[in-house]
C-alpha positions as CSV (number, residue, x, y, z in Angstrom):
1,M,12.5,53.3,-174.9
2,E,9.7,54.5,-177.2
3,I,7.3,52.5,-179.3
4,E,7.7,53.4,-183.0
5,I,5.0,54.9,-185.1
6,I,5.2,53.6,-188.7
7,E,3.2,55.1,-191.6
8,L,2.3,52.1,-193.8
9,K,2.6,54.0,-197.1
10,K,6.1,55.2,-196.2
11,A,7.5,52.0,-194.7
12,S,9.9,49.7,-196.5
13,K,9.0,46.2,-197.5
14,E,11.6,44.9,-195.1
15,K,10.1,46.8,-192.2
16,I,6.6,45.5,-192.9
17,S,7.9,42.0,-193.4
18,H,9.6,42.1,-190.0
19,I,6.4,43.1,-188.3
20,L,4.4,40.4,-190.0
21,R,7.0,37.7,-189.4
22,R,7.5,38.5,-185.7
23,G,9.5,35.6,-184.3
24,K,9.1,33.1,-187.1
25,K,12.8,33.3,-188.2
26,E,13.9,32.6,-184.7
27,L,11.5,29.6,-184.5
28,E,13.0,28.0,-187.7
29,E,16.5,28.3,-186.2
30,I,15.4,26.9,-182.9
31,M,13.9,23.8,-184.5
32,E,17.3,22.7,-185.8
33,R,18.9,23.3,-182.4
34,I,16.5,21.2,-180.5
35,R,16.2,18.3,-182.9
36,P,19.0,16.4,-181.1
37,I,17.2,16.8,-177.8
38,I,14.0,15.3,-179.2
39,N,15.9,12.4,-180.7
40,D,17.8,11.8,-177.5
41,V,14.8,11.6,-175.3
42,R,13.0,9.4,-177.8
43,K,16.0,7.0,-177.9
44,N,17.2,7.0,-174.3
45,G,14.0,7.7,-172.3
46,D,14.3,8.6,-168.6
47,K,18.1,8.9,-168.6
48,A,18.0,11.6,-171.3
49,L,15.0,13.3,-169.7
50,L,16.7,13.5,-166.3
51,H,19.8,14.9,-167.9
52,Y,17.9,17.7,-169.7
53,I,15.8,18.5,-166.6
54,E,19.0,19.1,-164.8
55,K,20.6,21.0,-167.7
56,F,17.7,23.3,-168.7
57,D,15.3,23.3,-165.7
58,G,18.1,23.4,-163.2
59,V,16.8,20.6,-161.0
60,K,18.5,17.3,-160.3
61,F,16.0,14.5,-159.6
62,E,17.5,11.3,-158.2
63,K,15.2,9.1,-160.0
64,A,12.6,9.4,-162.8
65,E,9.7,8.7,-160.4
66,D,10.5,12.0,-158.6
67,I,9.4,13.9,-161.8
68,R,5.8,13.2,-161.0
69,V,3.9,15.3,-158.4
70,S,3.0,13.2,-155.4
71,E,-0.3,13.0,-153.6
72,N,1.4,14.7,-150.6
73,E,2.5,17.6,-152.8
74,I,-1.0,18.0,-154.0
75,K,-2.4,18.1,-150.5
76,N,0.2,20.7,-149.4
77,A,-0.5,22.9,-152.4
78,Y,-4.2,23.1,-151.3
79,N,-3.1,24.0,-147.8
80,R,-0.8,26.8,-148.9
81,L,-2.9,28.4,-151.7
82,D,-4.5,31.8,-151.1
83,P,-8.3,31.2,-150.7
84,K,-9.0,34.1,-153.1
85,V,-6.9,32.4,-155.8
86,L,-8.6,29.1,-155.2
87,E,-12.0,30.7,-155.6
88,A,-10.9,32.5,-158.8
89,I,-9.7,29.2,-160.2
90,K,-13.1,27.6,-159.4
91,I,-15.0,30.4,-161.2
92,A,-12.7,30.1,-164.2
93,I,-13.2,26.3,-164.4
94,N,-17.0,26.8,-164.1
95,N,-17.2,29.4,-166.9
96,L,-15.0,27.5,-169.3
97,T,-16.8,24.3,-168.7
98,K,-20.1,25.9,-169.6
99,F,-18.7,27.3,-172.8
100,H,-16.9,24.2,-173.9
101,K,-19.8,21.9,-173.2
102,E,-21.7,23.8,-175.9
103,Q,-19.0,22.8,-178.4
104,L,-19.6,19.1,-178.1
105,P,-20.7,17.8,-181.5
106,K,-23.5,15.3,-181.9
107,E,-23.2,12.0,-183.8
108,Q,-24.6,12.2,-187.3
109,R,-26.8,9.7,-189.1
110,V,-27.8,10.2,-192.7
111,L,-30.0,8.0,-194.9
112,I,-28.4,8.6,-198.3
113,G,-31.0,6.5,-200.1
114,P,-33.0,3.2,-199.7
115,G,-30.6,0.8,-198.0
116,I,-27.7,3.3,-197.9
117,E,-26.8,4.6,-194.4
118,A,-23.8,6.7,-193.3
119,R,-22.9,7.8,-189.8
120,R,-20.3,10.0,-188.2
121,L,-19.2,9.1,-184.7
122,V,-17.7,11.3,-182.0
123,I,-15.0,9.6,-180.0
124,P,-12.5,11.2,-177.6
125,V,-8.8,10.4,-177.9
126,E,-7.6,8.1,-175.2
127,S,-4.8,10.3,-173.8
128,A,-3.7,13.9,-173.9
129,G,-0.5,15.7,-172.8
130,L,-0.8,19.3,-171.7
131,Y,2.1,21.8,-171.5
132,I,1.9,24.7,-169.1
133,P,4.6,27.3,-169.3
134,A,5.9,28.7,-166.0
135,G,9.3,30.2,-166.7
136,K,8.4,33.9,-166.2
137,Y,5.1,33.7,-164.2
138,P,3.0,30.9,-162.7
139,L,0.1,30.4,-165.1
140,P,-2.8,28.5,-163.5
141,S,-5.2,30.1,-166.0
142,I,-3.4,28.1,-168.8
143,V,-3.9,24.9,-166.8
144,I,-7.7,25.6,-166.9
145,H,-7.8,26.6,-170.5
146,A,-5.8,23.4,-171.5
147,S,-7.5,20.9,-169.2
148,V,-11.2,21.9,-169.4
149,P,-11.7,21.1,-173.2
150,A,-9.8,17.8,-172.8
151,K,-12.0,16.8,-169.8
152,V,-15.2,18.0,-171.4
153,A,-14.3,16.0,-174.6
154,G,-14.1,12.8,-172.4
155,V,-10.4,12.1,-172.5
156,K,-9.7,9.4,-170.0
157,R,-6.0,10.0,-169.4
158,I,-4.6,13.5,-169.1
159,A,-1.0,14.1,-168.3
160,L,0.2,17.7,-167.6
161,C,3.7,19.0,-167.3
162,S,5.2,22.4,-166.3
163,P,8.8,23.6,-165.7
164,P,9.8,23.1,-162.0
165,R,11.2,25.8,-159.8
166,K,14.8,25.6,-158.7
167,D,13.8,23.7,-155.6
168,G,12.2,21.0,-157.7
169,T,8.5,22.0,-157.1
170,L,5.7,23.4,-159.1
171,Y,3.7,26.5,-158.1
172,D,0.8,25.6,-155.8
173,A,-1.8,27.2,-158.1
174,I,-0.7,25.1,-161.0
175,I,-1.0,21.9,-159.0
176,V,-4.4,22.8,-157.5
177,A,-5.8,24.0,-160.8
178,A,-4.8,20.7,-162.5
179,D,-6.2,18.6,-159.7
180,L,-9.6,20.5,-159.8
181,C,-9.7,19.9,-163.5
182,G,-9.4,16.2,-163.0
183,V,-5.8,15.8,-164.2
184,K,-4.3,12.7,-162.6
185,E,-0.7,12.9,-163.9
186,I,1.3,16.1,-163.1
187,Y,5.0,16.2,-164.1
188,K,7.8,18.6,-163.2
189,M,9.5,19.1,-166.5
190,G,9.5,21.8,-169.2
191,G,11.0,22.7,-172.6
192,A,11.6,20.6,-175.6
193,H,12.6,17.5,-173.6
194,A,9.1,17.6,-171.9
195,I,7.4,17.6,-175.3
196,A,9.5,14.7,-176.4
197,A,8.6,12.7,-173.3
198,L,4.9,13.3,-173.9
199,A,5.2,12.4,-177.6
200,Y,7.3,9.3,-177.4
201,G,7.1,8.2,-173.8
202,T,9.9,7.0,-171.4
203,E,10.1,4.1,-169.0
204,T,8.0,6.0,-166.5
205,I,5.9,8.3,-168.7
206,K,3.4,6.8,-171.2
207,P,3.2,8.6,-174.6
208,V,0.0,10.5,-175.4
209,D,-2.2,10.8,-178.5
210,V,-2.5,14.6,-178.5
211,I,-0.2,17.4,-177.1
212,A,-1.8,20.8,-176.4
213,G,-0.8,24.0,-174.6
214,P,1.2,27.1,-175.3
215,G,4.9,27.8,-174.7
216,G,7.9,29.8,-175.8
217,P,9.8,29.3,-179.0
218,Y,11.5,26.2,-177.9
219,V,8.2,24.5,-176.9
220,T,6.5,25.6,-180.1
221,A,9.4,24.3,-182.2
222,A,9.4,21.0,-180.3
223,K,5.6,20.6,-181.0
224,L,6.2,21.2,-184.7
225,L,9.0,18.6,-184.7
226,V,6.9,15.8,-183.1
227,Q,3.7,16.4,-185.0
228,K,4.4,13.7,-187.5
229,D,4.1,11.2,-184.7
230,V,1.5,12.8,-182.4
231,K,-1.3,15.3,-182.9
232,I,-0.7,18.8,-181.7
233,D,-3.3,21.5,-181.1
234,L,-1.7,24.5,-182.8
235,P,1.4,26.6,-182.8
236,A,0.6,28.6,-179.6
237,G,3.2,31.2,-178.6
238,P,4.8,33.6,-178.3
239,S,1.9,35.8,-177.3
240,E,0.6,38.7,-179.4
241,G,-2.1,41.3,-179.1
242,M,-3.3,43.6,-181.8
243,V,-5.6,46.6,-181.6
244,I,-7.5,48.2,-184.5
245,A,-8.8,51.7,-183.7
246,D,-10.1,54.8,-185.3
247,S,-10.3,58.4,-184.2
248,S,-13.3,57.7,-181.9
249,A,-11.1,55.4,-179.6
250,D,-10.0,56.2,-176.1
251,P,-6.2,56.5,-176.2
252,K,-5.9,55.2,-172.7
253,L,-7.9,52.0,-173.3
254,V,-6.1,51.4,-176.6
255,G,-2.6,51.9,-175.0
256,A,-3.5,49.5,-172.2
257,D,-4.6,46.8,-174.7
258,V,-1.6,47.2,-176.9
259,I,0.9,46.4,-174.1
260,S,-1.1,43.8,-172.2
261,E,0.1,40.9,-174.3
262,A,3.6,42.3,-174.8
263,E,4.4,41.7,-171.1
264,H,4.4,37.9,-171.6
265,G,8.0,37.8,-172.8
266,P,10.7,39.4,-174.9
267,D,9.5,37.7,-178.1
268,S,5.8,38.7,-177.7
269,A,4.1,41.5,-179.6
270,G,1.7,44.4,-179.1
271,V,0.6,46.2,-182.2
272,L,-1.8,49.1,-182.9
273,V,-3.2,49.6,-186.4
274,T,-5.1,52.9,-186.9
275,D,-6.1,55.3,-189.6
276,S,-5.6,58.2,-187.3
277,L,-2.1,59.7,-186.9
278,E,-3.4,61.9,-184.1
279,L,-4.6,58.8,-182.2
280,A,-1.3,57.1,-182.8
281,K,0.6,59.9,-181.1
282,R,-1.8,60.1,-178.1
283,V,-1.6,56.3,-177.7
284,K,2.2,56.4,-177.7
285,D,2.1,59.0,-174.9
286,E,-0.3,56.9,-172.9
287,I,1.8,53.8,-173.3
288,M,4.8,55.7,-172.0
289,R,2.8,56.9,-169.0
290,M,1.4,53.4,-168.2
291,Y,4.8,51.8,-168.8
292,E,6.3,53.6,-165.8
293,R,3.6,52.2,-163.4
294,L,4.2,48.6,-164.4
295,S,6.3,46.1,-162.5
296,E,10.0,45.8,-163.4
297,K,9.5,42.4,-165.0
298,S,6.7,43.7,-167.2
299,R,8.7,46.8,-168.2
300,K,11.6,44.6,-169.2
301,F,9.6,42.4,-171.5
302,I,7.6,45.2,-173.1
303,A,10.8,47.1,-173.7
304,S,12.3,44.1,-175.4
305,T,9.4,43.6,-177.7
306,I,9.7,47.3,-178.8
307,E,13.4,47.1,-179.3
308,R,13.0,44.0,-181.4
309,G,10.4,45.8,-183.6
310,Y,7.6,43.3,-182.7
311,S,5.6,46.0,-180.8
312,V,4.8,49.0,-183.0
313,I,2.1,51.4,-184.1
314,V,1.1,51.2,-187.7
315,V,-0.8,54.1,-189.3
316,T,-2.8,53.6,-192.5
317,D,-4.6,56.0,-194.8
318,T,-8.0,54.4,-194.3
319,I,-9.7,52.0,-191.9
320,E,-10.1,49.6,-194.8
321,E,-6.3,49.5,-195.1
322,A,-6.1,48.9,-191.4
323,I,-8.5,46.0,-191.7
324,D,-6.4,44.5,-194.5
325,F,-3.3,44.8,-192.4
326,V,-5.0,43.0,-189.5
327,N,-6.2,40.1,-191.7
328,N,-2.7,39.8,-193.2
329,Y,-1.1,39.8,-189.7
330,A,-3.7,37.3,-188.4
331,P,-3.2,38.1,-184.7
332,E,-3.7,35.8,-181.7
333,H,-5.8,38.5,-179.9
334,L,-7.5,41.3,-181.6
335,V,-9.3,44.2,-179.8
336,I,-11.6,46.4,-181.9
337,H,-11.8,50.1,-180.8
338,T,-13.9,51.6,-183.6
339,K,-17.1,53.7,-183.8
340,D,-19.0,50.7,-185.0
341,P,-17.1,47.6,-183.7
342,E,-19.8,45.1,-184.9
343,E,-19.5,46.5,-188.4
344,T,-15.7,46.2,-188.2
345,L,-16.0,42.7,-186.9
346,K,-17.8,41.6,-190.1
347,K,-14.7,42.4,-192.1
348,I,-12.2,40.5,-189.8
349,K,-11.3,37.2,-191.4
350,N,-8.1,36.1,-189.5
351,A,-7.8,36.3,-185.7
352,G,-7.6,33.8,-182.9
353,T,-10.1,35.7,-180.7
354,I,-11.7,39.1,-181.1
355,C,-12.6,41.5,-178.2
356,I,-15.2,44.1,-179.0
357,G,-16.5,47.0,-176.9
358,P,-14.7,49.3,-174.5
359,Y,-15.2,47.0,-171.5
360,T,-13.7,43.9,-173.1
361,P,-9.9,43.7,-172.3
362,I,-7.9,40.7,-173.5
363,T,-7.4,40.0,-169.8
364,A,-11.0,38.8,-169.3
365,G,-10.7,36.2,-172.0
366,N,-7.2,35.2,-170.9
367,Y,-8.6,34.2,-167.5
368,M,-12.3,33.3,-167.2
369,L,-14.7,34.8,-169.7
370,G,-15.3,31.4,-171.3
371,P,-13.7,31.0,-174.7
372,N,-10.3,29.4,-174.8
373,A,-7.1,31.5,-174.4
374,I,-4.8,29.0,-176.1
375,L,-4.8,30.5,-179.5
376,P,-3.0,30.4,-182.9
377,T,0.0,32.8,-183.1
378,G,2.6,33.7,-185.7
379,G,-0.1,34.2,-188.4
380,T,-1.5,30.7,-188.2
381,A,-4.9,32.2,-187.4
382,K,-5.2,32.3,-191.2
383,W,-5.9,28.6,-191.2
384,T,-6.6,27.4,-187.7
385,S,-8.5,28.2,-184.6
386,G,-8.0,28.2,-180.8
387,L,-8.0,25.2,-178.6
388,S,-11.4,23.5,-178.3
389,V,-13.0,20.2,-177.6
390,D,-12.5,19.3,-181.3
391,V,-8.7,18.9,-180.7
392,F,-9.4,16.0,-178.4
393,L,-12.0,14.3,-180.5
394,K,-11.9,11.9,-183.5
395,R,-14.8,11.5,-185.9
396,P,-14.7,8.2,-187.7
397,T,-17.5,7.4,-190.1
398,V,-19.7,4.3,-190.3
399,E,-21.0,2.9,-193.6
400,K,-23.9,0.4,-193.9
401,L,-25.5,-1.0,-197.0
402,T,-28.3,-3.5,-197.4
403,K,-28.2,-5.9,-200.4
404,E,-30.8,-3.6,-202.1
405,G,-28.7,-0.5,-201.3
406,L,-25.5,-2.1,-202.8
407,A,-27.5,-3.2,-205.9
408,S,-28.5,0.4,-206.5
409,L,-24.9,1.5,-206.6
410,R,-23.5,-1.6,-208.4
411,D,-23.3,-0.3,-211.9
412,A,-21.9,3.1,-210.9
413,L,-19.3,1.4,-208.7
414,R,-18.2,-0.9,-211.5
415,A,-17.9,2.1,-213.9
416,L,-15.6,4.1,-211.7
417,A,-13.5,1.1,-210.5
418,E,-13.0,0.0,-214.1
419,Y,-12.0,3.5,-215.1
420,E,-9.4,3.7,-212.4
421,G,-8.1,0.2,-213.0
422,F,-9.0,-1.5,-209.7
423,S,-10.3,-5.0,-210.5
424,A,-10.2,-6.1,-206.9
425,H,-12.6,-3.3,-206.1
426,I,-15.0,-4.6,-208.7
427,N,-14.6,-8.2,-207.3
428,A,-15.5,-7.0,-203.8
429,V,-18.8,-5.8,-205.1
430,E,-19.6,-8.7,-207.5
431,V,-18.9,-11.6,-205.0
432,R,-21.8,-10.3,-202.9
433,F,-24.2,-11.2,-205.8
434,E,-22.9,-14.6,-206.6
C-alpha cells in the first residue's frame, strides 16, 4: 500500500476527475437504493422502523418505545463513563458554546422613509433532529458539535439518534454528551431509516423541522432525499482532509495531517497538494512510517482510501496552481503549511474550515477548539458553510406603513402593479384611501 504521487500536468482528465468527485458517484447510486426505505418508514411508521433497525442495525426491539434511551440508561451511562472523558466533554461544550453564542444575529429594524418601517426577526425553529454516526467509532464530539448550535439558537425540542450496538445500547459517552447538551430525546437508530423517522415521524417519534449531523453515504443520501420536506444542514460526509504545502513545510507534520481524516472510513479522503516534488516524496515516506504505528482499524480505512484513489498527493508547477486545485476541490478541512500561511489564506475561496500554522492540527477543531466540525463535503464548500446557529434559525420580516408612508409609495405601487397586470394588487392599495 503506497499513496500515489500525481503530477498535475501529466495526469489524465479521468484521473483528476476521479480525485475531485471522490465518492459522489457512489452517493448518486445509493440514493436510488434507499428511496424505498424512506418511503416505507414514511408510510408504515414504527412497524417499518423496527424492521429496518433489526435488518440494518442488527437489534430487535420488542416495541417502538424501546428505541428511546430511558432515564435509567442515562444514569448508568454517567456512572460508567471515564471521568477524564467526562471532563473533556465538558471542556468541549464550554468552548463551542462560547464560539456559537457569538454567532447569534440581532433583530434588525430599519426606517426606510417617513412612515415606512421594515424589520427582520430572529426566531429559532421549534424542533431539530440530530444524527450522530457511531458505526466505526463512538463519536461524542459530534454530539457536542451538533447539539450546541441548536441549543444556543434556542431550539425547544431536540431529538438525537445514533446507531445502537449489537446489545441494543448506545455508547455511554454519546448519551452523556447529549444529556449535558440539553437533549431530551435520544434514540437508538441509525442509517436511512433513522433519517426518515426524524423527517416524517412515526407513531412514537414526532417529526422535526431541521435535520443536522454528519454520516456515511447512506445517511447523506437519505438527507438529500428528504430535504424537500424538511430542512437539512448540509451534505456532511464522508470525511475529507486536504493539505496545501510548499518546500518550507515539515514533511512529518504534513503527512500526519494528510492521513488524519482518511482514518474515518473507506470512503474518506486525505490529499496533499504541493508545488514541491521533493516534499511530496518525503511526505510519502513519512506517511508510510506513521501508517505502521497506527491501529489496525485506522490502517484498514486509510489503505482503502488510497486504493480507491481518494487519498493522493498532487504535485503542481506553482503554488498558484496548487491554490487553484484546492479551490476546485473545495475540501471539508484544509491545512495550510506554507511559508506565509496568512497570505495563502487570502487566496482560499472554497473550504469548510481552514487550519493555519504548524500547531493547528485538524484534530483540535474536530474536538474542542470552538468552530463547528460538521462541515460541507464532496465539493459543497463552494456554496455552503459548516453547521452554525443559522441552520436552526428563521428570519421572517415585518413590514409596517403609516397612511402617510403608504401615500408616498402609492403612485409607484400603482405603476408597477399595472405594468405586471395585477389589478387586485392595485385595489389593495386604493381601498385604503377611500
